[in-house]
C-alpha positions as a Markdown table, in Angstrom:
| # | Residue | x | y | z |
|---|---|---|---|---|
| 1 | Met | 28.2 | 18.9 | 16.3 |
| 2 | Ser | 32.3 | 18.7 | 15.8 |
| 3 | Glu | 32.4 | 16.7 | 19.3 |
| 4 | Lys | 30.0 | 14.0 | 18.4 |
| 5 | Arg | 31.2 | 11.0 | 16.7 |
| 6 | Glu | 31.3 | 10.7 | 12.9 |
| 7 | Tyr | 30.2 | 7.8 | 10.8 |
| 8 | Arg | 30.3 | 7.2 | 6.6 |
| 9 | Gly | 28.1 | 4.7 | 4.8 |
| 10 | Val | 26.1 | 2.2 | 6.2 |
| 11 | Val | 26.6 | 1.5 | 10.2 |
| 12 | Asp | 24.7 | -1.0 | 12.5 |
| 13 | Ile | 24.5 | 1.1 | 15.6 |
| 14 | Ser | 21.8 | 1.5 | 17.9 |
| 15 | Asn | 18.7 | 4.3 | 17.9 |
| 16 | Ala | 20.7 | 6.4 | 20.9 |
| 17 | Glu | 23.9 | 6.4 | 19.2 |
| 18 | Tyr | 22.6 | 7.3 | 15.9 |
| 19 | His | 20.7 | 10.2 | 17.8 |
| 20 | Ala | 23.7 | 11.2 | 19.6 |
| 21 | Ser | 26.0 | 11.2 | 16.3 |
| 22 | Ala | 26.7 | 13.6 | 13.9 |
| 23 | Gly | 24.8 | 14.5 | 10.7 |
| 24 | Ile | 21.9 | 16.3 | 9.6 |
| 25 | Ser | 18.8 | 14.4 | 10.1 |
| 26 | Arg | 15.0 | 14.8 | 9.1 |
| 27 | Ser | 14.5 | 16.1 | 12.6 |
| 28 | Ala | 17.1 | 18.8 | 12.3 |
| 29 | Ile | 15.7 | 19.6 | 8.8 |
| 30 | Lys | 12.2 | 20.3 | 10.2 |
| 31 | Glu | 13.7 | 22.3 | 13.1 |
| 32 | Phe | 15.5 | 24.5 | 10.8 |
| 33 | Lys | 12.8 | 25.0 | 8.3 |
| 34 | Lys | 10.6 | 26.2 | 11.7 |
| 35 | Cys | 13.3 | 28.7 | 13.1 |
| 36 | Pro | 16.8 | 28.5 | 12.6 |
| 37 | Lys | 17.7 | 29.9 | 15.7 |
| 38 | Lys | 16.1 | 26.9 | 17.3 |
| 39 | Phe | 18.2 | 24.5 | 15.1 |
| 40 | Trp | 21.3 | 26.3 | 16.4 |
| 41 | His | 20.1 | 25.9 | 20.1 |
| 42 | Arg | 19.2 | 22.0 | 19.6 |
| 43 | Tyr | 22.0 | 21.2 | 17.4 |
| 44 | Leu | 24.7 | 23.5 | 17.6 |
| 45 | Asn | 24.6 | 25.2 | 21.1 |
| 46 | Pro | 27.3 | 23.6 | 23.4 |
| 47 | Glu | 25.7 | 24.3 | 26.2 |
| 48 | Tyr | 22.2 | 22.7 | 25.1 |
| 49 | Val | 20.7 | 20.1 | 27.9 |
| 50 | Ala | 18.6 | 17.5 | 26.1 |
| 51 | Lys | 15.2 | 17.0 | 27.4 |
| 52 | Glu | 14.0 | 13.9 | 28.6 |
| 53 | Ala | 11.7 | 11.7 | 26.0 |
| 54 | Thr | 8.1 | 12.0 | 26.6 |
| 55 | Ala | 6.3 | 8.9 | 27.5 |
| 56 | Gln | 4.8 | 9.0 | 23.9 |
| 57 | Met | 8.4 | 9.1 | 22.6 |
| 58 | Asp | 9.3 | 6.0 | 24.6 |
| 59 | Leu | 6.5 | 4.0 | 23.6 |
| 60 | Gly | 7.3 | 4.7 | 19.8 |
| 61 | Thr | 10.6 | 3.7 | 20.0 |
| 62 | Ala | 9.8 | 0.6 | 22.3 |
| 63 | Phe | 7.2 | -0.3 | 19.4 |
| 64 | His | 9.6 | 0.0 | 16.9 |
| 65 | Ala | 12.0 | -2.4 | 18.9 |
| 66 | Met | 9.4 | -4.8 | 19.5 |
| 67 | Val | 8.6 | -5.0 | 16.1 |
| 68 | Leu | 11.8 | -4.7 | 14.0 |
| 69 | Glu | 14.4 | -5.8 | 16.8 |
| 70 | Pro | 12.6 | -7.8 | 19.1 |
| 71 | Glu | 15.8 | -9.3 | 20.8 |
| 72 | Lys | 17.0 | -5.8 | 21.3 |
| 73 | Phe | 13.2 | -5.0 | 23.1 |
| 74 | Asp | 13.9 | -7.9 | 25.4 |
| 75 | Arg | 17.6 | -6.9 | 26.3 |
| 76 | Glu | 16.6 | -3.0 | 26.8 |
| 77 | Tyr | 13.4 | -2.9 | 28.1 |
| 78 | Val | 11.8 | -3.9 | 31.4 |
| 79 | Val | 8.5 | -3.7 | 33.1 |
| 80 | Lys | 8.0 | -1.3 | 36.0 |
| 81 | Met | 7.7 | -2.9 | 39.7 |
| 82 | Glu | 4.0 | -2.7 | 40.6 |
| 83 | Lys | 3.2 | -0.4 | 43.7 |
| 84 | Pro | 3.1 | -2.9 | 46.7 |
| 85 | Pro | 0.1 | -2.6 | 49.0 |
| 86 | Lys | 0.5 | -0.2 | 51.8 |
| 87 | Leu | 2.5 | -1.7 | 54.9 |
| 88 | Pro | 0.0 | -2.7 | 57.8 |
| 89 | Glu | 0.3 | -0.3 | 60.8 |
| 90 | Leu | 1.6 | -1.3 | 64.0 |
| 91 | Pro | -1.4 | -2.4 | 66.6 |
| 92 | Lys | -1.5 | -0.9 | 70.2 |
| 93 | Val | 0.1 | -2.4 | 72.9 |
| 94 | Ala | -3.0 | -2.0 | 75.0 |
| 95 | Ala | -4.9 | -3.7 | 72.2 |
| 96 | Val | -3.1 | -6.8 | 71.7 |
| 97 | Gly | -0.8 | -7.3 | 74.3 |
| 98 | Lys | 3.1 | -7.2 | 74.4 |
| 99 | Glu | 3.8 | -10.8 | 72.9 |
| 100 | Ala | 1.3 | -10.0 | 70.2 |
| 101 | Tyr | 2.8 | -6.4 | 69.5 |
| 102 | Ala | 6.5 | -7.9 | 69.6 |
| 103 | Lys | 5.6 | -10.5 | 66.9 |
| 104 | Ala | 3.9 | -7.6 | 65.0 |
| 105 | Lys | 7.0 | -5.6 | 64.6 |
| 106 | Val | 9.3 | -8.2 | 63.9 |
| 107 | Ala | 6.8 | -9.2 | 61.0 |
| 108 | Leu | 6.6 | -5.6 | 59.8 |
| 109 | Ala | 10.5 | -5.2 | 60.0 |
| 110 | Ala | 10.9 | -8.5 | 57.9 |
| 111 | Glu | 8.2 | -7.2 | 55.5 |
| 112 | Lys | 10.3 | -3.9 | 55.1 |
| 113 | Ala | 13.7 | -5.4 | 54.6 |
| 114 | Lys | 11.8 | -8.1 | 52.0 |
| 115 | Arg | 10.4 | -4.9 | 50.0 |
| 116 | Ala | 14.0 | -2.9 | 50.1 |
| 117 | Asp | 15.7 | -6.3 | 48.8 |
| 118 | Ala | 13.2 | -6.7 | 46.3 |
| 119 | Ile | 14.0 | -2.8 | 45.0 |
| 120 | Lys | 17.4 | -3.0 | 45.2 |
| 121 | Ser | 17.1 | -6.2 | 43.0 |
| 122 | Phe | 14.9 | -4.6 | 40.5 |
| 123 | Lys | 17.3 | -1.6 | 40.4 |
| 124 | Ala | 20.2 | -3.9 | 39.5 |
| 125 | Phe | 18.4 | -5.6 | 36.6 |
| 126 | Ala | 16.8 | -2.5 | 35.3 |
| 127 | Leu | 20.1 | -0.7 | 35.2 |
| 128 | Gly | 20.5 | 0.7 | 31.8 |
| 129 | Lys | 17.1 | -0.3 | 30.7 |
| 130 | Thr | 14.3 | 1.6 | 29.8 |
| 131 | Ala | 11.3 | 1.0 | 32.1 |
| 132 | Ile | 7.5 | 0.6 | 31.0 |
| 133 | Ser | 4.4 | -0.2 | 32.8 |
| 134 | Lys | 2.6 | -3.5 | 32.3 |
| 135 | Ser | -0.6 | -1.7 | 31.1 |
| 136 | Asp | 1.7 | 0.0 | 28.3 |
| 137 | Leu | 3.4 | -3.2 | 27.5 |
| 138 | Asp | 0.1 | -5.2 | 27.2 |
| 139 | Glu | -0.9 | -2.5 | 24.7 |
| 140 | Leu | 2.1 | -2.8 | 22.8 |
| 141 | Lys | 1.7 | -6.7 | 22.1 |
| 142 | Leu | -1.8 | -5.9 | 21.1 |
| 143 | Met | -0.6 | -3.1 | 18.5 |
| 144 | His | 1.9 | -5.7 | 17.8 |
| 145 | Lys | -0.6 | -8.7 | 17.1 |
| 146 | Ser | -2.7 | -6.3 | 15.2 |
| 147 | Leu | -0.3 | -5.1 | 12.7 |
| 148 | Leu | 1.1 | -8.7 | 11.8 |
| 149 | Ala | -2.3 | -10.1 | 11.5 |
| 150 | Asp | -2.7 | -9.1 | 7.9 |
| 151 | Glu | -1.0 | -11.0 | 5.7 |
| 152 | Glu | 0.1 | -8.1 | 3.1 |
| 153 | Thr | 1.6 | -5.9 | 6.1 |
| 154 | Arg | 3.3 | -9.0 | 7.2 |
| 155 | Glu | 5.3 | -9.3 | 3.8 |
| 156 | Leu | 6.1 | -5.6 | 4.0 |
| 157 | Ile | 7.9 | -6.2 | 7.3 |
| 158 | Glu | 9.3 | -9.8 | 7.5 |
| 159 | Gly | 12.6 | -10.5 | 5.6 |
| 160 | Ala | 13.9 | -7.1 | 5.5 |
| 161 | Arg | 17.3 | -5.2 | 7.0 |
| 162 | Tyr | 16.0 | -3.2 | 10.2 |
| 163 | Glu | 17.1 | 0.2 | 11.7 |
| 164 | Lys | 20.3 | 0.5 | 9.6 |
| 165 | Ser | 21.9 | 4.0 | 9.8 |
| 166 | Ile | 23.1 | 5.7 | 6.8 |
| 167 | Tyr | 25.7 | 8.5 | 6.2 |
| 168 | Trp | 27.0 | 10.8 | 3.5 |
| 169 | Val | 28.0 | 14.1 | 2.7 |
| 170 | Asp | 26.1 | 16.5 | 0.4 |
| 171 | Glu | 28.0 | 17.2 | -2.6 |
| 172 | Asp | 26.5 | 20.6 | -3.0 |
| 173 | Thr | 27.2 | 21.8 | 0.7 |
| 174 | Gly | 29.6 | 19.4 | 2.0 |
| 175 | Leu | 27.4 | 18.7 | 5.0 |
| 176 | Leu | 27.3 | 15.5 | 6.6 |
| 177 | Cys | 23.8 | 13.7 | 6.4 |
| 178 | Lys | 22.0 | 11.0 | 7.8 |
| 179 | Cys | 19.1 | 8.7 | 7.7 |
| 180 | Arg | 17.6 | 5.6 | 9.4 |
| 181 | Pro | 15.1 | 3.6 | 7.3 |
| 182 | Asp | 13.0 | 1.2 | 9.4 |
| 183 | Ile | 12.4 | -1.5 | 6.8 |
| 184 | Trp | 15.0 | -1.9 | 4.2 |
| 185 | His | 14.0 | -4.7 | 1.5 |
| 186 | Asp | 15.9 | -4.8 | -1.6 |
| 187 | Asn | 13.4 | -3.2 | -4.0 |
| 188 | Phe | 11.3 | -0.5 | -1.3 |
| 189 | Ile | 11.6 | 1.0 | 1.7 |
| 190 | Val | 9.0 | 0.8 | 4.7 |
| 191 | Asp | 8.8 | 3.2 | 7.5 |
| 192 | Leu | 6.9 | 2.5 | 10.6 |
| 193 | Lys | 4.9 | 5.2 | 12.0 |
| 194 | Thr | 2.6 | 4.9 | 15.8 |
| 195 | Thr | -0.2 | 8.0 | 15.2 |
| 196 | Lys | -3.3 | 8.9 | 16.7 |
| 197 | Asp | -5.2 | 8.7 | 13.3 |
| 198 | Ala | -4.3 | 6.7 | 10.5 |
| 199 | Ser | -6.9 | 7.6 | 8.2 |
| 200 | Phe | -5.9 | 9.1 | 4.8 |
| 201 | His | -6.8 | 12.6 | 5.4 |
| 202 | Ser | -5.3 | 12.8 | 8.8 |
| 203 | Phe | -2.2 | 11.2 | 8.2 |
| 204 | Gln | -1.8 | 12.8 | 5.0 |
| 205 | Arg | -1.7 | 16.2 | 7.1 |
| 206 | Asp | 0.9 | 14.5 | 9.5 |
| 207 | Phe | 3.0 | 13.4 | 6.3 |
| 208 | Tyr | 3.7 | 17.0 | 5.4 |
| 209 | Asn | 3.7 | 18.7 | 8.7 |
| 210 | Glu | 6.1 | 16.2 | 10.4 |
| 211 | Gly | 8.2 | 16.1 | 7.3 |
| 212 | Tyr | 8.0 | 12.7 | 6.4 |
| 213 | His | 8.2 | 13.5 | 2.6 |
| 214 | Ile | 11.5 | 14.9 | 3.4 |
| 215 | Gln | 12.8 | 12.1 | 5.5 |
| 216 | Met | 11.8 | 9.5 | 2.4 |
| 217 | Ala | 13.6 | 12.1 | 0.0 |
| 218 | Met | 16.5 | 11.5 | 2.6 |
| 219 | Ile | 16.5 | 8.0 | 2.8 |
| 220 | His | 16.5 | 8.2 | -1.3 |
| 221 | Leu | 19.8 | 10.4 | -1.6 |
| 222 | Gly | 21.1 | 8.4 | 1.1 |
| 223 | Leu | 20.8 | 5.0 | -0.5 |
| 224 | Lys | 22.1 | 6.8 | -3.5 |
| 225 | Ser | 25.0 | 7.7 | -1.8 |
| 226 | Ile | 26.0 | 4.3 | -1.7 |
| 227 | Gly | 25.1 | 3.1 | -5.3 |
| 228 | Ile | 21.3 | 2.2 | -4.5 |
| 229 | Asp | 18.7 | 4.0 | -6.6 |
| 230 | Met | 15.8 | 3.2 | -4.6 |
| 231 | Arg | 12.4 | 3.9 | -6.0 |
| 232 | His | 9.6 | 2.6 | -4.4 |
| 233 | Phe | 8.8 | 4.1 | -0.5 |
| 234 | Ile | 5.9 | 3.1 | 2.0 |
| 235 | Asp | 4.6 | 4.9 | 5.1 |
| 236 | Leu | 2.9 | 2.3 | 7.3 |
| 237 | Pro | 1.1 | 4.1 | 10.2 |
| 238 | Ile | -0.6 | 2.1 | 13.1 |
| 239 | Glu | -3.0 | 3.9 | 15.4 |
| 240 | Lys | -2.3 | 3.6 | 19.3 |
| 241 | Glu | -5.8 | 3.0 | 20.5 |
| 242 | Pro | -7.8 | 0.0 | 19.8 |
| 243 | Pro | -8.6 | -1.8 | 17.2 |
| 244 | Phe | -5.3 | -0.8 | 16.3 |
| 245 | Cys | -5.8 | 0.0 | 12.8 |
| 246 | Ser | -2.9 | 0.4 | 10.0 |
| 247 | Val | -2.8 | 0.9 | 6.7 |
| 248 | Pro | 0.0 | 1.3 | 4.1 |
| 249 | Tyr | 0.4 | 4.4 | 2.2 |
| 250 | Pro | 2.9 | 4.2 | -0.9 |
| 251 | Ile | 4.6 | 7.7 | -1.4 |
| 252 | Asp | 4.2 | 9.5 | -4.8 |
| 253 | Glu | 7.1 | 10.8 | -7.1 |
| 254 | Ala | 5.6 | 14.1 | -6.6 |
| 255 | Ala | 6.1 | 14.2 | -2.8 |
| 256 | Leu | 9.5 | 12.6 | -3.1 |
| 257 | Lys | 10.6 | 15.4 | -5.5 |
| 258 | Gln | 9.4 | 17.9 | -3.1 |
| 259 | Gly | 11.1 | 16.6 | 0.1 |
| 260 | Asn | 14.2 | 16.4 | -2.1 |
| 261 | Asn | 13.6 | 20.4 | -2.9 |
| 262 | Glu | 12.9 | 21.3 | 0.9 |
| 263 | Phe | 15.9 | 19.1 | 2.0 |
| 264 | Lys | 18.2 | 20.9 | -0.2 |
| 265 | Glu | 16.9 | 24.4 | 0.6 |
| 266 | Ala | 17.3 | 23.7 | 3.7 |
| 267 | Leu | 20.7 | 22.6 | 3.7 |
| 268 | Ile | 21.7 | 25.5 | 1.7 |
| 269 | Gly | 20.2 | 27.9 | 4.4 |
| 270 | Ile | 22.1 | 25.7 | 7.0 |
| 271 | Lys | 25.2 | 26.5 | 5.1 |
| 272 | Gln | 24.5 | 29.9 | 4.8 |
| 273 | Cys | 23.7 | 30.6 | 8.5 |
| 274 | Met | 26.9 | 28.6 | 9.1 |
| 275 | Ser | 29.2 | 30.6 | 7.1 |
| 276 | Lys | 27.8 | 34.1 | 8.6 |
| 277 | Asn | 27.1 | 32.7 | 12.0 |
| 278 | Leu | 23.7 | 34.3 | 11.9 |
| 279 | Trp | 20.6 | 32.2 | 13.3 |
| 280 | Pro | 17.6 | 34.3 | 12.7 |
| 281 | Ala | 14.5 | 33.5 | 14.6 |
| 282 | Tyr | 11.1 | 34.3 | 13.2 |
| 283 | Pro | 10.8 | 36.7 | 10.1 |
| 284 | Thr | 9.0 | 40.1 | 11.2 |
| 285 | Asn | 5.5 | 40.8 | 9.6 |
| 286 | Thr | 2.9 | 43.4 | 10.3 |
| 287 | Ile | 0.3 | 41.7 | 12.6 |
| 288 | Ser | -3.4 | 41.8 | 12.6 |
| 289 | Val | -6.3 | 39.9 | 13.6 |
| 290 | Pro | -6.9 | 36.7 | 12.0 |
| 291 | Ala | -9.1 | 36.8 | 8.8 |
| 292 | Trp | -11.5 | 34.3 | 10.2 |
| 293 | Ala | -11.8 | 36.8 | 13.3 |
| 294 | Lys | -12.9 | 39.9 | 11.2 |
| 295 | Pro | -16.2 | 41.2 | 11.4 |
| 296 | Gly | -18.4 | 40.0 | 8.5 |
| 297 | Val | -16.1 | 37.0 | 7.9 |
């Protein structure tokens, strides 16, 4: 982490730069809570090799860019080349004659050269960009249209600051922390999520399991470090399949308080592991069959 670039305060950088920078994020906290050794491997191991983002992760990032930073989306994303039809096979000389065969051979060579030039041009145009399929682009556009169709939802999104990164040093542990609120209004924060199921009970499980309460608590602390005492936070999930249902969920004080406690507890744990250079895996427990699998249950 020491080799990564460090920032302080509010910084306007790309999503890739944010993830590559120093600082403990919500994802890092989630990893440490699951397994300190995996946290060390992912964030402190000098030999760690980052995995490529999955297609779903890429689409989630692309959707954020389309909704919140459309100019960036146009600049950083490109539609994949469609696979051309199979090249025709050369006819047999005996079937068409030498003259027709020669013409077919020239035409095939010209088509191969044309396709090679098209591929070369596309690669030059797409260099440094993320390629997505035409079907994925169409789906993202439909999600975007559905999200903005509701006037109240538009008011949650428009007229804000988008994708700003905040860095601060935790006073209790001295550890550098970071967060990246999606949608930052003067008096409330909105976090945009893509999900399989945005219904209340399903998203409530995701909210806790993915540590979104910790994320909002970190945003609260990050803003507080620059003198802003933000009190209103909203998660805005949208489903990834038609009809792309979305719903805003205000986050209550109890969730923020628990998120803050879990964040602080994890930071203290990280600090202790760092000081001892000991990164345990999972706790040892006597194992048995699950309660639901025992006879008579």
